[in-house]
Residue, then its C-alpha position, 0 to 999 in steps of 0.5 A: m538540485i532537484k534535477d540532479t536528484f532526479i537524474s541520480h535516482w530516476k530508476e528508483y522512481l520508476i520502480e515505485a511507479w511499477g510497484l503500485g501499478t502492479f499492485m493495482i492491476s493485481a487488485i483489479f484482477f483478483t477482485a474480478l476473479v472472485e467477485h465478477p459473475a463471469f468468473g464464478g463470483t456467485t458460485a457456492l465455492v465463494d458464496e460467503p463474503v468473508l471467504r471471498r475477501l479472504l481470497i482477495g486478501l491472500a492474493m494481495g498479501f502475496t502480491a505485496v510480498g512479491i513486490i517488496y522482495s523482488p530485485w526491483g523492490k529491494k532497489s527502491g525500498a518498495h514504499i509504493n505508498p505515499a504515507v509510507t514514504l512520508a513516514f520514512l521521511k520523518l524518520g530521516k530514512i529518505e531525502k526530501g527530493d527523493a520523497t517528493f519524486y517517490i510520491i509523484f511516481q506512486f500516484v502516476g504508477g497506480l493510476t497507470g495500472v488501473i487505466l491499463a486494466g480498464v483499457l484491456f478489460p473494460a467490461i470486467v473492470t467497470h462491472p458494479k462488482v469490480n468498479y475499478a476496485v474503489t475504496v469507499p466508507g462502508s457500514l460504519g460511515v465516514t467516522g468509522a472509516f477514518l478511525l479504522e484507516m488510521l488504526l490499520s495504518f498505525t498497526l502496519f507501520m508499527t509492525i514495520l518498525f518493530a520487525s525491521n529493527s529486530l535482528r531476528y525478524a528484520r528479514y521478515t518485515g515485508i512478510f509481516a506487512g503482507i500478512w497484515l494486508a491479507i488480514f485487513i482486507t478479509l476483516e476490515a474492507p466492508f467498513s472503510g474499503m481498506s486502502i491505507n494508501p492515498a495513491r491507491t485510492v486515487a488510482s481507483a477513484l479517478p477512472a471510476n469517478v467515485w470521490s466519496s470522502l476522499w480526504i479520509y484516505f489521505v489524512a488517516p493513513i498519513l496520520g496513523m503512520w505519523v503517530a507510529t513514527i513518534l511513539y516507536p522511537k520514543y517508547c519502544h526503541n533503544n536510542k543508542e541504535r540507529l533506526k533501520c526501517h527498511m521494507s525488506g528488512h535490509k538496505n540491500n542496494c537501495c541508493t535512496y536509503c539514508e543511514 
């Protein structure tokens, strides 16, 4: 059964690995471009921390949108986040076997992207201002980081649910997700590191050997999105209609998507 599932959908699993790997390479590249002294991270143009985070946030938002709406992203559904995959699993939008392989390949893909960046540009990636783009609790401590990661995850997935189930806004679901990422990185990153993605955090933590409060970045995103999967169908959705819940707003040619 598992073997048949893998044979049927291995291309989609590789796309999930490619998606998060690409996202991580982009995160490291733009973090280095803005923060590393060699690239002008200390110049007057980006001397203000909020402005630096805004530049990184915009870059990551555009990266996410590009992945979601790419032909490959549409084929896998562009989850690129174990918490998103588990939320879709709970809503019945993906089978257990596919969800399992999605999550495995997300972790592998994210880590591969970070390692590749480290091999190609070791001096830049390991610089303290970049440090593999790790996510760690900030000024509000562990409790604050946990609550914020949960809140951001809940907000993101509720937006996905509302948008993807709207005839008017379904096609913009991925764009809304990208906008939230840009806002989160700009305003919230100093408090939790802004991960909302277990695979994204592990991908940076492993090569950097930074494991500060790792549990936060597993529990909070999964719990936040899980709460959204409970509240939206119960209080916000017309139960006579089927939930759509696709990242690009449409099923497209995604063969792992469950009607």
